[in-house]
Each structure stands twice: as structure tokens, then as C-alpha cells.
C-alpha positions as CSV (number, residue, x, y, z in Angstrom):
1,M,108.5,83.1,86.9
2,A,104.0,82.9,87.5
3,Y,103.5,85.8,90.1
4,E,100.6,86.2,92.8
5,I,100.2,89.6,91.7
6,E,100.7,91.8,88.2
7,C,100.6,95.2,87.5
8,K,100.9,96.6,83.9
9,D,101.0,100.1,83.2
10,V,97.6,100.3,86.0
11,T,96.3,104.2,85.7
12,Y,93.8,105.0,88.1
13,T,91.7,108.2,88.5
14,Y,88.9,108.8,91.0
15,P,85.5,110.7,90.4
16,L,85.7,113.8,89.4
17,S,89.4,114.4,89.9
18,K,91.7,114.8,87.1
19,K,94.7,114.3,88.7
20,P,95.2,109.9,88.9
21,A,95.5,108.9,92.4
22,I,97.9,106.1,91.0
23,K,99.8,107.0,87.3
24,N,102.2,104.2,85.9
25,L,102.3,101.1,88.1
26,N,104.0,98.4,87.8
27,L,104.6,95.7,89.7
28,K,105.5,92.2,90.8
29,L,104.5,90.0,93.6
30,E,105.6,87.0,94.4
31,K,103.5,83.7,96.7
32,G,104.2,83.6,100.3
33,K,106.0,87.0,100.7
34,L,105.2,89.8,103.3
35,Y,105.1,93.3,101.6
36,G,104.9,96.6,103.1
37,V,104.1,99.8,101.7
38,I,104.8,102.8,102.5
39,G,104.7,106.4,101.8
40,E,103.8,110.2,103.4
41,N,99.9,111.0,103.2
42,G,97.9,111.4,100.2
43,A,100.9,109.1,98.1
44,G,98.0,105.8,97.4
45,K,98.9,103.5,99.2
46,T,95.4,102.9,100.1
47,T,94.3,103.6,96.9
48,L,97.2,100.9,95.8
49,C,95.1,98.0,97.1
50,S,91.4,99.5,96.4
51,I,93.2,98.4,92.4
52,L,94.3,95.2,93.5
53,R,91.2,94.3,95.7
54,G,89.4,95.9,93.1
55,F,87.1,97.9,94.8
56,A,88.6,100.7,92.3
57,P,87.1,101.3,89.5
58,S,84.1,98.0,90.4
59,F,83.0,100.1,93.6
60,Y,85.0,103.9,93.5
61,K,84.4,104.1,90.6
62,G,86.4,106.2,88.2
63,T,88.7,105.0,85.5
64,I,91.3,103.0,85.0
65,S,93.8,101.5,82.5
66,G,96.8,99.2,82.2
67,E,95.5,95.2,83.3
68,V,95.3,93.9,87.4
69,L,96.5,90.1,87.3
70,I,95.8,87.8,90.1
71,Q,97.5,84.6,89.7
72,G,98.0,85.4,85.7
73,K,93.8,85.6,85.1
74,P,93.2,89.4,84.4
75,L,91.3,90.2,87.9
76,S,88.4,91.6,85.9
77,S,87.3,87.6,85.4
78,Y,86.9,87.0,88.8
79,D,83.3,86.8,90.0
80,E,81.3,87.5,93.5
81,Q,84.4,84.2,94.6
82,I,86.9,86.8,94.5
83,S,86.6,87.6,98.2
84,R,87.9,84.1,98.9
85,K,90.8,84.3,96.9
86,I,91.8,87.7,98.0
87,G,90.8,89.0,101.8
88,Y,90.6,92.8,102.5
89,V,90.9,94.5,105.9
90,F,90.0,98.1,106.0
91,Q,91.2,100.9,108.0
92,N,88.1,101.9,109.6
93,L,87.1,98.5,111.9
94,F,83.9,100.1,111.8
95,T,84.1,99.1,108.4
96,Q,84.7,95.9,108.8
97,I,82.5,94.6,111.5
98,S,79.0,94.3,110.0
99,G,77.1,95.8,113.2
100,I,74.5,92.3,113.0
101,K,75.5,89.3,114.9
102,N,75.4,89.5,118.4
103,T,79.0,88.1,120.0
104,V,82.0,87.4,118.7
105,F,81.9,83.8,117.2
106,E,79.1,85.1,115.2
107,E,81.0,87.7,113.8
108,V,84.1,85.5,112.3
109,A,81.2,82.8,111.2
110,Y,79.4,85.0,108.9
111,G,81.5,84.9,105.6
112,L,81.3,81.8,106.2
113,E,77.6,81.6,106.3
114,N,76.8,84.0,103.6
115,F,78.7,81.2,101.4
116,G,76.9,78.7,102.8
117,V,79.3,76.6,104.6
118,P,78.2,73.7,106.6
119,V,77.6,74.2,110.3
120,E,80.4,71.9,111.6
121,E,82.6,73.6,109.3
122,I,82.0,76.3,110.2
123,E,82.6,76.1,114.1
124,R,85.7,74.0,113.3
125,K,87.2,77.2,111.1
126,V,86.1,79.8,112.9
127,V,87.7,77.5,116.2
128,D,91.0,77.4,114.1
129,I,91.1,80.9,113.1
130,M,89.8,82.3,116.6
131,D,92.4,80.4,118.5
132,L,95.0,82.0,116.2
133,T,94.2,85.1,116.6
134,D,94.1,84.8,120.5
135,I,90.1,86.1,120.8
136,M,89.4,82.7,122.2
137,D,87.8,84.5,125.1
138,L,86.1,86.7,123.7
139,A,83.8,84.4,122.6
140,E,80.5,85.2,123.5
141,K,81.6,89.2,124.0
142,S,79.8,91.8,121.5
143,P,82.3,93.3,118.9
144,F,81.5,97.0,119.8
145,E,82.0,96.0,123.8
146,L,85.9,95.4,122.7
147,S,89.5,97.4,123.0
148,G,90.4,98.6,119.5
149,G,93.4,96.1,119.7
150,Q,90.5,93.0,120.4
151,M,88.3,94.5,117.4
152,Q,90.9,94.6,115.1
153,R,92.0,91.1,115.9
154,V,88.1,90.2,115.5
155,A,88.6,92.3,112.2
156,L,91.8,90.1,111.4
157,A,89.6,86.3,112.2
158,S,86.8,87.8,109.9
159,V,89.3,88.2,107.0
160,I,91.2,85.1,107.3
161,V,88.8,82.2,108.4
162,L,87.8,82.2,104.3
163,D,91.5,81.0,103.8
164,P,91.7,83.8,101.5
165,E,95.5,83.1,99.4
166,I,96.1,86.8,99.5
167,L,95.8,89.8,102.5
168,I,95.6,93.1,101.4
169,I,96.0,94.8,105.0
170,D,95.5,98.5,105.6
171,E,97.0,100.5,108.8
172,P,96.4,97.4,111.1
173,T,97.8,99.7,113.8
174,S,97.4,102.5,113.5
175,Q,95.4,103.0,116.0
176,L,96.9,100.7,118.8
177,D,99.3,101.0,121.6
178,P,102.9,99.5,120.9
179,Q,101.8,96.4,122.6
180,S,98.4,95.7,120.6
181,A,100.6,96.1,117.7
182,E,102.8,93.9,118.1
183,S,100.2,91.3,118.9
184,V,99.2,92.1,115.5
185,F,102.3,91.9,113.7
186,K,102.6,88.4,115.1
187,I,99.6,87.2,113.7
188,I,100.6,89.1,110.1
189,K,103.7,86.8,110.5
190,K,101.8,82.9,111.6
191,L,99.7,84.1,108.3
192,K,102.6,84.4,106.2
193,E,104.2,81.5,108.0
194,R,101.1,79.5,106.2
195,G,102.0,80.2,102.7
196,K,99.9,83.9,102.5
197,T,100.8,86.4,100.2
198,I,100.5,89.3,103.1
199,I,100.1,93.4,101.3
200,L,100.8,95.8,104.5
201,I,100.2,99.4,104.7
202,E,101.6,100.8,107.5
203,H,103.6,103.5,109.4
204,K,104.9,102.1,111.9
205,V,107.9,101.2,109.5
206,D,110.1,99.8,112.8
207,L,107.6,97.0,113.0
208,L,107.3,96.8,108.9
209,A,111.9,96.4,109.2
210,E,111.3,93.1,111.5
211,Y,108.8,91.2,109.6
212,S,108.5,92.7,106.1
213,D,110.2,90.8,102.9
214,E,109.8,93.8,100.7
215,I,108.7,97.0,101.1
216,I,107.0,99.0,98.2
217,V,107.7,103.4,97.9
218,L,104.9,105.3,97.0
219,H,105.0,108.7,96.2
220,D,103.4,111.3,94.2
221,S,101.0,108.5,93.1
222,Q,104.0,106.9,91.6
223,V,105.9,103.6,93.4
224,I,109.7,105.4,93.0
225,K,111.2,102.6,94.7
226,M,110.8,98.7,95.7
227,G,112.8,95.9,96.7
228,E,114.4,93.9,99.8
229,T,113.4,95.2,103.0
230,R,117.5,96.4,104.3
231,H,118.1,98.0,100.6
232,V,115.0,100.2,101.1
233,L,114.9,100.9,104.6
234,S,118.4,102.2,104.7
235,D,118.1,104.6,101.9
236,L,118.8,107.6,103.1
237,S,117.0,109.2,100.7
238,L,114.7,108.4,101.1
239,R,113.7,111.1,103.7
240,E,114.0,113.0,100.8
241,H,110.1,112.4,99.9
242,G,108.7,112.2,103.7
243,I,109.3,108.6,104.5
244,Q,110.5,107.6,108.0
245,L,113.3,105.3,108.1
246,P,113.4,103.1,110.8
247,Q,114.9,104.3,114.4
248,V,118.3,102.5,114.6
249,T,118.9,103.5,111.2
250,L,118.7,107.3,112.0
251,L,121.1,106.1,115.0
252,A,123.8,104.6,112.8
253,E,124.0,107.0,110.5
254,K,124.3,109.5,113.2
255,L,127.0,107.1,114.9
256,R,128.6,107.3,111.3
257,E,128.6,110.9,110.9
258,S,130.7,110.9,114.4
259,G,133.3,108.7,112.8
260,M,132.4,105.3,113.4
261,R,132.8,103.3,110.3
262,I,129.6,101.6,109.7
263,D,129.5,99.8,105.9
264,E,125.8,98.7,106.0
265,L,122.9,101.1,108.1
266,P,120.8,98.1,110.0
267,I,117.6,98.2,110.3
268,T,116.4,96.1,113.2
269,K,117.3,96.0,116.2
270,K,118.9,93.0,115.9
271,Q,121.2,93.8,113.2
272,A,122.0,97.4,115.6
273,L,123.0,94.7,118.3
274,D,125.2,92.7,115.9
275,L,127.0,95.9,114.8
276,I,127.9,97.1,118.3
277,Q,128.9,93.4,119.2
278,E,131.3,94.0,116.2
279,K,132.3,96.5,117.0
280,R,133.6,96.4,120.6
281,S,135.3,92.7,119.3
């Protein structure tokens, strides 16, 4: 099988650091899947994404060993066009916003302008993406007059307007309320439906349980578990590594401890409701 992203024995160390931030990394990521990345603070999640995008070591410097392949080719063999293939949404929204455009429409169009895309095509693409991300009503507003949820959607739009095949998204809901977080995940779901491969760092495991195909678990700079979402997020042993599990999973475990027979722990509300219905019948 040809993988969209493949990492072979990758170890990376930041400058002036003696301890690797990522070590012995081996991954095989398939096209069109949504991969959730979880782990305690300092586990190496953002570093992993920086490696997959090529920022480490090209921007952050440091030393790297092993090999990262994008669609079968070494990441190092790509030129500046890599930003059309891999889109990166930073955790810090102010890093994402250019700061030189007066309106949201101009901000979303900025990347296309840099690539010399014809004006008519820019307008068409920007309108399509603003509609997808539900920010059409913000077109004439300043990017810095928006709420956190609105700014996050603008940051997403400014990246996905370039139509990258792979999206790396670093904690998009960390500063958002539950309603705004849900709206961001619905956008991510739409992108997956368009065939995008998505690597998503996120602490809200209840949302990852609903939307992810597979989960990658990092601990102490290493991948300690990876697999189908229900299999990973129902693994109670992950709590020993500071990993938060979905609330319905923890509730089901309490019910199991109280004597209820539960063969497979649920990880989503729907699975929990199905379990309750089964026990009632």
C-alpha cells in the first residue's frame, strides 16, 4: 500500500537540548483519514506535527535522523510548493493571521495572491471556502475584530483555500467555548468528506471520539499506541500515562465496576445510548 505519510525511525532533537523531543517515530498514515493526536503536555505532539510539515529541522534547526516520506517521496525533496500539498494551522491564531490585510476576504485570499493565482480564480476559491467555513458574513470585517471562534475559522479558511491534500491542525479549539469548538469540528468533518488527510492535535477527546478514524497517543516523546479510535480511547491503561478518556467511557467503567455487564466500553454518546437501550430491552 502507498501511504500518504510515512515516518521511518525518526528522532528529532531541538538545538541546545540533549533529550530528543521525538524519538524512534514510525508512522504510516493513509489518505483520507482523520488522525487524532493526544498526549500529556510536553509529550511531543506539536513537535510531531512540525516534523511532518518540515518545520523541524528546516525552521527550528536541531538534528533529525530517519526519514519522512510524503506520498512516497522524501519530504526534503519538496520545494516551497510543499505549502500547496500540506497545510498547517498553528495553535496560536495570531501566528496564522498575516496582520497586513484589512478584511477577512483579503486575508483568506492572501496565500493565493502569493502563488500568483488569477484574480477570477481567487474570488471563486475564496467564496467557496468562506461558505464552507461559515464566515461569509465576516468578509468585510477586520481579522482582528473577531471573536476567538470566528478568528479560528478564518485561520482555517486561509489554509484550506490553497486546497492542500494534507492538513495538520494544532489544537484548534484550545481557546474556544464548546459551541465554537463543535463548529470547528464540523468544518474539519467537511474537509475529511472532501478527501483530505487530516492530522489533528486536540485535548477534547470527546470530540475526537466522535470524528476521528484513528488515534495516535504520545508519551515521553514516543508513540505508545495507535489504532482505530474506539480501540484506543477505550483502553483504560492509558490513564496511567496521563491520557484523558471520553466521559462516557469513564461512566461505563463505573457501571461495569458496580456489576453491570459491559463487554465493550462506549466512547461516544451514541454508543452509550445504544448500550443503555440494549440493557433495557
